[in-house]
Every structure is written in C-alpha cells, then in structure tokens.
N, C-alpha and C positions, 0 to 999 in steps of 0.2 A: 210138387205143388206147395211144399212147405215154404219155399222162398217167395212164391207168389202170394201166399197168405200173409207172410211177414210184410211184404210191400203194401198189401191192402190194409193191414192193421195199422201200419205207419201213416198211411194216407187218411184213414179214418180218425186217427188221433189229431190230425191237422184239420178236421172238420170237412173233409171231402165226403161226398156221397159215393157209395160204392155199389156196383151191381156185379155179382159173380156170374160167370157163364159167358157164352159166345156173344158177339155183337153182329147183328145182321141188318145194316142199313139198306133200305130199299129191297129187303128180302134176300140180300146176298151176304152170306156169312163170311166174315173176314178170317183168313187162315191164322192159326196159332194164338188168337186172342182168347185169353182165359177170363178176363174181367175188364171192367171199365170204371173209372172214377172221374167225378166232375165236381165243379164248384160254381154255383150261380154267381157269387159276388165278383169273381174274376173272369167268369165265362171261360174257364180253363177245363180241358178234358185230357185224360190220359188213357191210353190203351195198354193193358198189361198183357204181354205175350210171352209164351214159353213153348218149347218144343219137347214133347214127351219122349220122342226117340229120334235118332239122327238118320233114320233110313232115307228120309227125303232130301238130305243134304241141305244146301243153301237155297234151293228153289222156293220152298214155302216162305222163306224170309224175303226173297225177291218179290214174290206176289204180295206179301203183306206191305212191303215198303211202297209198292206202286199203289195199292189200295188206299193206304194211309195218306199218301201224297195227293190223291185225287178226292179224298173224302170231303174236304172243306169246299172244294169247287162244286161238288154234287149237292152239298147241303145248302149252299147259298142260292143256287138257281138264279133267279132274277132279283134276289134280295141282297142287302148288305150283310156281310158275315156277322154272326153273333158269337159263336164259339171260336176260340182261338185255334190255331193250327194244332191238331192233336199231337200230344207228346207220346211217343212210342217207347215204353219201358220194356226192354227185351231182357227177360230173366233167363240167363243161359249159363252153362258151365264153362270152365276155362278153355275147353277144347274148341268152343264155338266162337269165342270172343274175337280172335284174330280174323277168322273168316267173315264174321259179320261186319267188322270194321272195314275190312277190305271191300266188301260189297257196298257199304255205304259210301266209301270213297269213290268207287267205280261209278255209282249212280250219280253222285254229286258232280263228277267231272263230265258225264255223258248227257245228263238231262238237267236243264236249268231249273225245272220245277223242284228238284231235290235240294235246292238251297232253302226250301221252305219246310223241310222234313225235320222234326224234332226227334232224334233218336238218342236214347240213353241206355247204356248197357248196365244191367245189374247182374254181377257175377254171383254164382251160387254160394261162394264163400264170404261174401261181403256182409257186414253187420254193423250195428252201432252207428257211430258218427260217419263211418265210410258209407253206410247205406244212405244216409241223408245226402252225402255228396253225390252218390249215384242218382238220387232223386232230385237233384238240384233244380231242374226246370220247374218243379212243382212249388218251389220257394217255401219249403216247410218251416225253415228257421225264420224267414221273414214273417210268415203268418203267425208263428208263436210269439215273436217279439211284439208284433202289433197287438195281438190279443192280450198279452200280459202287460202292455204299456211300458215295455223296457225302453230306457233312454240312456244316452250318454250326453249329458247336458249340464248347464251350470248348476242345476240342483245338486249334482254330484260333488260340487266343491265343498259342500257340508261334510261329506265323507273325508275329503282331504284334510279339513281342519281337525276332525276327530282323530285321524291317523297322525297328523302332525303333533297334536297334543301328546299322544302316546309316545311318539318318537322323541319329543323334547324331554319328557320325563325319564325315558330310558337313557337318553344321551347324557342327561345331567348326572346320573349315577356313575357314568363311565368317564366323565370329563376330568374329575380330580379324585383319584382313589382315596386320598387322605381326608377329603372333605367329609363332614358328617352327613348322615342321611337327611337330617333336618335342613342343613345348608343347601344341599342339592335340590331338595324339594322346593325350598323357598326360591332358589334361582329359576327353577323350571316354571313355577307359578308366576313369577315376575315377568318372565319372557312371554309366556302364554298370554298374560294380560296385556302386554305391550303390542303383540302382533296379531293375535287372534281376535277377530271382531266379535262383539256381543250380538247375540241373536242371529238372524239370517244375514248372510253376507252376499246373497244373490241379487245382482242387479239385472232383473229380467228385462231386457230391452224389448222394444215394440216389434212384434213379429212382422215379417214381410206381408203386406196386404195386397190383394189383387188390384191392378190398375186397369181402368177401362179405356182411357184415352191418353195419348202421348203426343206432344207437339215439340218438334226440334227446330231451333233457329240457330244457324251458323254453328252447328255442332258436328265436329269431325267432317265427314264428306257431305253432310246434309246442309242445304241452304235454308229451306223452309219446308217442313213436311208435317202433316198430321197423320198419325198412325192409329187406326182403330184396332183395339184389342178385344172388342166384343165380349164384355163381361158385365154383369149387373150384380148388385148386392143379393146374396143368397143363391146365385146361380153358379154354374161351373162351366169353364170354357177351355178349349184347346186352340192355341194359335200356332200355326205352322208358317214359318218364314223361310222362303227359299230364295236363292240367288247365287250368282257366281262369286268367286272369291274377290273381295275388294268392293263388293256392291253395297255394303253398309250394314250387313246383318249384325256383326259384332258391335257396331256402334249403337244400334238400337238396344242391345243387351246392356251395354255400358251406361246408356242414358237411364235405363230402368234402375240400374244399381245406384246411380246418383240420386234418383228420386227416393228409393227405399232407404238409403243409409247415408247419403251425402258424400260417399267415397266410392271407389271402384277397385276391383281386384286387378284391374289392368295396370294400375299405378305401381311401378317397381318398389320393392321394399326399401325403406330408407330415403325415398325420394321426397323432396319438399312439395307439399300440396300446391303452394303458390306457383312453383316452377312448372309443375305438371299441368296446372290449369291453363298456362299459356300455350301448351301444346294441344289442348283439347278443342279449342275453338277453330272454326274453319279458317284456314290460312293464317293461323296464329292470332286471330281476333277474339273478341268476347263472344260467349255463347249463352244460350238460354234454353232451358229444358222445362217445359210446362207439362203437368200431368194432372189427371183427375182419378182418384181412387174409385173403386166400385161403389163405395158408400157415398160418393159425391164430394168428398173432401179434396180441394185443390192443393197443389204444391208446385212451387217454382224453384229451380236450381240454376245458379249461374257461376258456380265454382266448385272445386273439389276440396273436401275437408280431409284432415288427418284423423281418421276415425277407425275404430276396430272393424274388421271384415268378417268376424266369425259368423254373423247371421247370413251374410252373403255367401260365404264359402260352403254353407250347408244347404243352400237353396238354389244357387246359381252355379252351374258347371261351365266355366269358361274354356275356350280352346287351350289357353296357356296351362290351365290347371289339370287338363285331362291326363297327361302322362307325367306331370311334375312329381307327384307323390312317389311313383315307382322309381323315378330317376334320382331322387334325393339320397343323400347319405343318411345312414341310420340315425345319427344324432340330430340331423335337421328334421327328419320325419317326426321324431319325438316332440320337438318344439312346435312343429306345425300342427300336430295332433292336438296339443294343448290349446293352441290358439283357435283352431277351427271348431273344436268341441266346446269352447267356452270354459275349459277347465284351467286356463292359465290364471295364476294369481297375480294381478298387476301390482307392481312396485314393491313386492315382498322383499326381493333382494336388496332394493335400495333402502327399505326400512331397516333391514338387518344391518346393513353397512353403517347407517347413521347411529343405530343403537350401539354397535360395536365401538364406534369412535367415542361416544359419550361414556361407555363403560371403561374404555382405556384411560380416559382423562380422570374418571372417578377413582380408578385403581391407582393411578400414579399419585393422586393426592394422598391416598392412604399410605402408599409406600414411602412418600416423602416424610411422613410422621415418624417412621422407624429407620430413617437414613438408608433406605434402599433406593438405588438409582431408578429413574423412570423406565418403564417398558419401552424399548426403542421403536417398536412397530406393532401394528394390530395383528400381524400373523405370527407373533412370537408366543411361545408357550409361557404363560405367566407363572405357573407353578415351578417350572425349571428355572426361570429367571429369579424367582424368590429364593429357591433352594440354593442356587449358586452363590447368592450374596449372604445367605444365612450361614453357610458352611464356614467354619473358622479357618482352618488350614494355615493358622499363624505359625505353628511349629515349623512348617516347611519354609518359612521366610527367615528363620534364624540364620545368621551368618555362621559359617563353620568356625568352631573354636580352634581348629588347627591353624588358622591364620595367625591367631594371637600366640598360641604356644610355639609355633614355628618361628615367629619373630623373636620370642624370648630365647629359644635355643640358639638362634643366630647371634644374639647379643652375648650369650654365655660363651659361645665359641670364640668370638672376636676379642672377648675380654679375658681369654685364657682361663675360664672357669671362675672368674671373680664375681660374675652375676649369678644370683640364685633365682630360679623361676618362681613365679607367684603361685598361690593356691587358688585356682579358679573353680572350685567346687560349686560356688553359687552360680557360676555361669553354666556349667554343665547340667545343673538341676533345672534350668529353664525349659529344656526340651520336654521333660516330664510334665512340668506344670502347664505349659502351653498345649501339650498333647491332650491333657485332661480337659482343658477348656475347649479344644477342637471337638472332642468327643461329645461334650455338652451341646455345642452348636449343631453337631450332626443330629443329635436327638431332637432338637428344635426343628430342623429341616425335615426330619422324617415324620413328624407329627404336626402338620400345620394347623390342624383343627383344634388341638389341645396341647400346645408345646409346654415342656417343663421349663422352669426358670433356670438361668445359668449364673445367677448372682454370685454365689459363693465361689464358684470356679473362676469367675471373672475377677473377683477381689483378690484371690490368691495369686492369680497370674499377673495382675497389675502390680501388686506389692513386690513380687519377685523381680519383675522388670525394673521397677523403680530402684530396688536395692542393687541390681546388677549395673544399671546405668550410673548410679551414684558411685559405685566402686570404680567403674571405668573412668569416670570424670576425675575422680581423685587421683587415680593412677596417671592419667594424662597430665594433670597439674604437676605432679612430682617429676615426671619425665621432662616436662617443659621447663621447670626450674633448673634442672641439671643441664639441659641443652643450652639454655640461656647463659648459664655460668660458664660453660665450656667455650662459648663464643663461636666465632666464624672460623672453625678449624678445618672445614671441608673445602678443599681447593676447587676452583672452577676449572673447566677443561683447559682454558688458556694459560692457567698457572702451572700446568704440568711441564716438567723439564724436558721439552722436546718430544716430538711425535714418536720417535723410535723407542723412547723409554716409557711411553704411555701404555697402561694396561688396556686390554680389549674392552673391558667394562669398567665404568666408574664404580666406586665402592658402594654408593647407595643402590645402584642397579644390581650389583652382584649380591648385596645383602638381601634385597627384596626377593630375588629369585631363590636364594639360599633359604630364606625363612619360609617361603611357600613350600619348597620341597621338604624341608625339615618337618613342617607341620603335617604334611601328608604321611611322611614316614612314621611320625609319632602316632598317627591315628590308625595305622594299619593293624597293629596288635588288637586294638579294641574292636575293629570291624571283624577280624577273624574270630574273636571270642563271641561276638554277637550272632555269628552264623549258627552257632550251636543252639541258640534259643528259638530258631525258626523251625516250626513243625511242618509247614507245608513244603513238600519236596520240590515242587515246581519253583516256588519263590526262592527256596534255599539254593537251588541250582543256578538260578539266574543271578542272584546276588554274589554267589561264589565266583561266577565268571567275572563280575565287576571287580571284586577284590583282586582276582588274579590279573586282570587287565591293568589295575593300578600298580601292582607289583612289577609287572613287566615294563610298564612305562617308566617307573622310577629307576629301573636298571639301565634304561637308555639315557637317563639324564646324567650329565657330568658333574655330579655332586661334589666330588673331591676337588675338581678344578675350580668350581664356584667358591668352595670354601677357601681355597688359596687366594682367589681374587679378592675376597673380603679383607685379606691381610696385605695384599701387594699394593700399597698406596705409596707413591713416590714421595720422597722427602721434599720439604719446602723450606727454602732459606727465608726465615721470617723471625721476628722477635718472639721469644718464648711467651706462652699464654700465662696469664696470672693463675695462681693456684686456686683450685676449686675446693671449697670446704668439704671435709669428709662426711659431714652430716647429710649433705645432698646426695652423695653416693649411697650412703646407708639407707636413706629414705626410699630410694628407688629399688634397693635390693642387692647392692654390691657388698661383698664381704670386706673390701678394702678400697682405699682411695687409689685412683688410676691417673696416669698421665693423660693429658689431652692428646687426641689423635683423630685424624679424619675418619678412620674406620670405626672408632668408638662413636663419634658423633653421628655417622651414617646409620649405624645399628640402632642408636637411640631414637633417631628421627623416624626410622622405619617402624619401630615398636610403638612410638607415640601415634603415628598416622594410623597404624592398624588398630590401636586402642580407640582412637577417635571415631574411625569408621564403624567399629562395632558398637560404640556407644550411640552414635547417631542412628544406626539401623535399629537398635533395641528401642530407642526413643520413638521412632516411627511406628514400630509394632505396638508399643504401649498406647500411642495415640489412636491407632486403628482399633485396639481393644476397647478403649473408652467409648468410642462411637460405633462399636460393632452392632449391626442390626439385630443380632440374636439376643442382645441384652434388652432391646426395646420391643421386639416382636411379640413376646408372649402376652403383654398387656393389651396389644392391639390385634391379637390373632383373630378374634371373632369378626370384626368389621372387615378386616383384610380378607379373611376366608370367604366371606359373602361376596366381596367385590371380585375376588379371583374366580370363584365358581361361576358367577354371572358372566364375567368376561370370557372365560374359557368356553362356556356354553354358546355364547355368541360367536366365538371363533370357530367352534365346531359346526355352526350353522352355515359357515361359508366354505367349508371343505368340499371336495368333489363328492364324497359320500356322506353328505350332511343329512341331518334329519329332514330337511326340506326335500332334498333329492330323493331320499328313501321314501318319504310319504308320497311324492309325486309318482315315483316309479311303481310303488305298490298300488296306488290308485289307478294309474294308467294300465298296469298289467291286469288288474281286475276288470277294468272297463273293456280292454281289448280282448282278453282271453275269454271272459265270460259273456260279453255282450256283442262287441263289434266283430270280432274275428269269425264267429260262426256264420254271421251274415255275409261278411266279406268273402269267405271261402265258398259259400253257396252261390253268391252272385257271380263270382269269377267263373265258377264251374258252369253256371247257367249260360253265361255270355260266351264261353268257349264252345258250347254246343256239344259235340260228340265226345269231348275229352279224348280225342284221338291219341295225343301223345303227351298230354300234360299230367304231371303228378299233382296230388292235392297240395294246396298252398299251405305254408307254415308261417307262423309269426313268432318273433322272439323279442322280449322286452328285457333290457338289462342296463342298469346304471345310466339312464338318460338316453338310451339308444332304442330304436325301433327297427328291427330287421324283418324284411320280407324274404322268405326262403321257399324252396320247393318249386313247383310249376315246371321249370325246365330241367330239374334234376332232383334225385332223391338224396343227394349228398348234403349232410348238415353243414351249416356254417357258410354257405354260398348265397350271397344276396342277389336277388333278381335284378338289381340295378345293373349288374355287369353280365347278366345272362340273357335277358329278354330283348327282343327287337322292338321297334317303335310301336308296331301294332299290338304286340303282347303287353307292352307297358300301358297302352291305351286301355286295354281291357281291365287291367288292374286299377288304373286311375278311375275309370267309370264305376267299377265295383266298390272302390273305397268311398267315392262320393255318394253313391246310392245308399251304402250302408250307414254312413253318417247322417244322411238326410232322413232315413227311416227311423233312426234312433234319436229323433227329436220329440219333444212333447207334441201332441197332436196340433195345438194352436200354431206351432212353428212350421207346420207342413202345408200351409194354405197355398203356398206358391212353389212351383218347381220349374226351373229354367235350365235348358241344356243347349249350349251353343255349338252346333255342328259336331255332336258327339261321335258320329260314325265316320268322320272325315278320313281316318287312317285305317279303316277296316275293309276287308274284302266282302264279297257278297254273302258268304256263309255267316261270317261274324256280324254283319249288319243285320241279317235276319235274326240271329240270336239276340242282338241288342234290342231289336223292335219287339220280339216276343217277350223278352224279360221285362222290358219297360211297360209293355201293354198290361202284363199281369200286375206289376207294382202299382201303376196309377189307378187301376181298377180296384185294387185293395185299399189304397190310401185316399183316392178320390180328391185330389187337390182342387181348390176352387179355380186356380189358374195354372195351366200348363203351357209353356212356351218352348218350342223346339225350332232351331234353325238348321238348315242343311243347304249345301251347295248342289245337291243331287236331286233333280226333279223326279227321278224314278223313286228314290227313297221317300220323297215328299208324298208321292202317290200312295206308297205302301203305308206310310204313317197315317195318311188320311183314312185309308181303309181300316187299319187296325185300331185307330183311336176314335172311330165313329161311335155314336151313342148306342149303348147296350144297357138295359136295366136302369135307365135314368141318368147315366153318366157317359159323356158330358152333356150339358144343356145346349151348348153351341160349339161349333167348330169353324174357325176362320183361317183362311189361307191367304198369305200375303207374298208378294214377289218384290224383291229389291233389285234395282238395276241403276245404271248411270244414264243421265240424259245428255243432250248435246253440249251442255255446259260442264260436263264431268261431275255434276252433282248427283248424289244418291236420291232416288225417288222410290216410293212404295205404292204399289197398286194392289187392289184386292181381287182375288180370283174367285170364280164360282166353285162351289163344292157340291158333291153329290148328296142329295137328301138321303138321310139314313132311316131305314125302316127295318133294322135288324130285329129278328124275332127269335129270342132265345128259346122260348117254350116250344115253338114249332120244330126247331132243330133237335131239341131233346126228344120230342115225340118221334121224329124220323129215326133216331138212333135207338128207340125203344127204352129210353130212360124214364119215360112217364107213360101212363096209360092214355091213349088218344081218346078224345071225346067222340070222334066219328071218323070214318074212312076219309071224308073230304078234307079233314084237317091235315092229313099227310101231304097234300099237294097245294094247300092254300098258301 
C-alpha cells in the first residue's frame, strides 16, 4: 500500500480530492480499487487499484477493466456525461506489468468499448519524475504550471538580455588577452549600450480575441458564405466543424488567421505575401474576409501580410504544423522554437553586422596613423594582424654577407692574390643591431595595452644601416672608376675565336658562380662554431643537419673547374688598352697594378654588382625601419587598443559559439528543460495512453540545436525524426503545440484552434487525444475553442466530451462543410444535444459526497 499512498499524496499535491477505501457505485464494489481521486474543475476522476496478492491471477483485473469501462455509461443514464472517462491507475509490481498490458491489448482488440479505457500502470519501483510520467493522464505538470503561472513567452526575452550582458562582459575579457581590464570593460559596456534596449524590450502584440461571425467572399473554395461561430463577449463557446477532406474546413481556419494577424501559417516560409495573395482568392481572383469580434469590433481583410506568426503558432494548430516539429532537423527546431515562443530577437544579427563594419572602419583609421595596413576583412583577427606588422624581423631580411665576401675571394683568385679583401666588420655587426631592434618590436607586439618605446634601438639600427650603406656606396664608386678605366675589355660571345675554342661558360658567369660558392665555403667555419652556442638540443640537431647538408652540397659543386673557367678567357686580337693609373687599383684594394684582362673586368663587375645589390637592400631595410609601425604604435596604443578590443568583441559576436548563441542556448535550455519539457513529456505520455511500448521522451539542447530523443528507443543520441512513424510524430507535434499553448500568459489563451488534429491517429489514440484535450480545456477554459475533423464519429465524441460541465462552455455549435453543385464550399449548422450534465449527481452516485436524500441517487 506504500505506493498507493505515494500516488494519492502526489495527486493531493496537485489539488485532487482523495477518498481512500473501496468504491461501490450503485452498491457494487469495484474489485482491487483502493482509493479514488477527483477534481471538480476538470471533471476528471481516477481509480487507484492494487492487488494485495497474486492468487487470483489476472481475472480480478479483467473484472475491473470491464467495470471501469461501463462505469461512465451507468453514471450518465439519460443525462449528458459530467465526469470524464475514469483513469485506472494500476499500482502493480514488475511481475504483473506484462500480463496487465497483454490483457489491455486483448480487450482493446476484442471489444470496441475498450478504446475508451484509460489504463496507466504504476510500477512498484517508480518514483520522482517517472511517477509523474506514470500519472500522465492526470496532467499533474500541466496543473502545476497553470497554478504557478509558468510561461515561455516574450517576457522571457528580458532574461535573454540579462544573460547576453553577462556573456558579453565575459567574452570581452577573453577577446584580447593583452588588453587591459579597463579596455575590455569599456568595450563590453559600449557594445551593450549599442545593442541592448533600455527598459522593457517586449512588444506584447494583441492577443487573439474570440470571433463571433465570419463572412467569406471568393476566398479559397468559398464563393459567399456566412459562418456563425456563436460566441458573445464574456461567454465561452466550442465550435465543431466537420466535413470531408477538401470541403473547406482548413480554409475557414486560414480565414480566421488572416483576421487575427493579417497573415497565415499556410503561407510557405520565404514566400512573398503579394504572390501568395494571388493564390488565395477563388480561381485566382480577389477575396474578401469580413469578421466581427465577440466585443462587436468589425474587421475586413483582402490580402495577406508579411507578418510574424508567433501568436498564431501558439493558438492555432494547423494540419501542416501537426507533425512538422517532430520531422524537422534539430537546428531547425531550435529556430522554430525561438520564433513560435516569441523569444526570437529580431534584427540582432543584422545590428551586430552593421556595428562590426563600422568598428572595422574605425580601427583601420587608427591603424593608418601608425603605418599598419588596413584589416582586410571583418572576420580577421585584429590582434594578430597588428602583431604581425609590429614584429620587426628586419634582421631576417639582411642579405648574406657571404655574397660579398665570395665575390672578393673570386677577385683575389683571378688576380693571382693581388687583391686584398676588405674589412666588413661594420656589415657583420648589422645583424646584432637589427636583432636588438627586432626584440624591441617583439616586446611592443607582446604588450599591446602598454608597449615599451623602441626609439633608442631604432636610432642605433638606423645609424648602423646608414654607415653600412655609405661604405658600400663608396666601395661601388671605387670599383666603378676602375672598371671605367679598364674599358670594354670583356669580349662578347661573337668575338670569341671560333666555337670550338670557346669555353663552356663566359667569364662573368663563371666568376658569379665561383664567388657564390666561395662565399658559402667561407661562411661554413662560422656556422660550425655557432652550433656550439645553441643550448637547445633539438634546434642544435636541426641546424647541424643544415650545415652538414651545405657541406655535402659544396662537395658536389665543381669548384676547381669553375675556378679554371674564370681564367680560361680566349685571347682577342685588338689594340692594347691604355694604361690604368696605379692609384685606381690601390683605391680598390690591389697591392699592385695589373694588366687589363677580361677575367679581371668580369670579377670587378661581379663584385660591384654584388656591392650595389647589398647597398640597395640595406637602404630598403633602413626605409622600412624609419616607417616601422612599432616606432609609432606606443604613442597611439590606447585608442588602438580600445578599437581592437571593440572590434574583436563584435567579431566574437558573429562566431558559431558567440555570446548571442550562448545566451540563446542558455535561455532556451532553461525554458525547455525547466518549463516546457516537463509538460511536453507528460502530454505525449497522456496522448499515447497505455504507454505500451514507448520510452519516456528526452530532450537535448546544444549549440543552437534542439533534439528530441527517446520514445521509440532508450538509446541516447538518436533523434525521433528518423525513428517515429507518421502517427507517432503527430502525437509529438500535438504535445509540443499544447505545451507551448499552455505556457502562454493567461490573456494569450483566450482562443484555441485545432485543425483536424486526429487525422493521422487510430481509434485508441484519438480517444487519448480527446480525453487529454477535454481535461486541458476545462482547466484553461478558453473563450473560444474551434476544432475541425473529417470524421463525423469523432465529431460526435467531441460534442459529448466538450459539452457544458460546471459552467463551461456556455455554447456549443456544430457546423458541417461540404461542396454544392457549383463545387463551392458551403457551411450548414447542425443541431446539438442539449447538455444537462450533473457533476454533483455523479459524485453522489460514486459516494464522493454525502447524498441529501435517497431520491437524489436516481434523479
């Protein structure tokens, strides 16, 4: 009995009245029943049954199922039913579950009346949330949500802004690690001020209001038709519309949508309203929809607007929408949820995009002040862009000194040692000076918020470069004077004495190669010595391999043959050249005066060209140094840092895992997990009835995705989109719609419309839908409830279940849609049975109240 008591306690928490002990309607005690619970507001009743011992097998349960199935028929006698079909809560251990479900299946297949039995099994070991799922038909979560006023509505957008503020501030600290805390906070506040509205951001649209009269002219399949919806201000009405497929039921619903919001859920997403309007009129013509609200306000519609559908989507369940949510991909569901719940923040992404563009332009203006090129694209990392241009790396641009020394060695060789190589110590010192400047630049790049100045390092580097360039220019002048004095002593190829006597390489070519190879050979001893200074073993090994590779390559080069080619210049029969002053030779570095020769001229020309190339390259480096951003950045660091931080924050707002996405996901996860999902799981379980083979539904929210899992499997990660059949997706779609409808503010629940919701369900699930819907509308009591169906039998059932009990509804109207001889849709009003449901009489018969007199039991 402990589990029975737990069930009763849970029902009492949900404001059910409870009576412990057996139930004996009409003096006949019902087997196995240990208690009864009921609620006057929803006119719902539950029988709690348990088997103390298994000696009787399944027979007592068979008797109870038959008794429960006939109870409502006995109670109603000649009256309209007041209490709903009793829900049988069978509290059993695991050994009985399979047998009881098998019995329920057997009876449902053999007896049509068992499509009206509400059987839910409560296992002995169930507790907590699982107990609520087992009690799903009692709608405990729905009742709690309504009682507490829980909503998933535009008011929750305020929570989004609060979370977005927090996410922006946190993101600002992570955007640029080098930025100061003050700069990050300033960027965050600036962005918050730009995108977060002041005060309330909620634009509460007008709620759907009851409509009492609808007139259609040339709309869809209607030619001209007045449709009475029978509701008045302050009253409540139920309108049942039946008719075959294609008779015009959905067109009536679409017309109502146009009156309520100017648009329709039937219009495909992305479709132009003007184009859609052309397809809405009868035979492509113009249409007119006239309506009168319950308060007497008239409205006329003659076109379709491009307007939000969130209000409609939570009050009007269309045929297209019934299974759409379950059939969508997880990322589509996420966006649809935002749209239909009113939580979508319109134009926020566009505002961020515009702000990012402005921020990029402002940053580029700041960068231009310090000679940093503009950021090429809005998705580039501004910090890395700036660091890349602040870094010096000028030492890496120095041309190798071996080119110069190699050319001098070649000149010395062809002059038989008469040439003495220069002292280029000022050139070799450049690497150290520029490396020091590079390190200073790196310090600037490493600390963008408060960079150290590089002035002294820049001055020393520039002075060293000027001195080196000046020395090279002077050397080039000296070489040029000697080359000019020697004259044109280098023969052209056509001047050679026959092709057979011509060398394979011209002297200038041989000298160029020889000077290059000599320069590399000269540099190898220094490279080997430098290896000893490297402490890191990995780098030492890598650079050693490089040196070894150079040595191996030099062994493959025919250096001796090249050296011979620098000397093997054919003789030319020509007039002797004038003597060159010894001073010119001495100025260049020769120990003695030499005779003119092609090989000497070629070596001199190679040395001069090498000298000029080096001078030009050093001049370029000096020019880069003078305009280097690191020299100008420190004085502009603060405004640039602010611009960078703001730009990077905006860039982060557009990434997949942006603060906006995180704030949305966080908000949606809370809304779904804490509010909507408990209702959705309960409603799906209630609609499924016996839960014969379904697992509890699960929901997953992650990075802009909304996954529906469970039901058909207990395996995690499998979405129902690819697991459920059409009918099962219908159940999920209806549950989703009803959960969203219930989680609206009460003023938003004045109207509820369902367009043929049971179209894809079998008899058992149709009964489950009707029973669940009956309880929901009696708990919420909408002012106007409209349901369409193509099934007249279901229409009869709805008329019976939605008849007046305890003052709701005030009126019930039943309409029939069909086509006339002109193929136009027409609507006729059907008679309905007068309702005289007496809830108190039925409760007295069940012993739930003390009867005033014996006659009251049969009255």
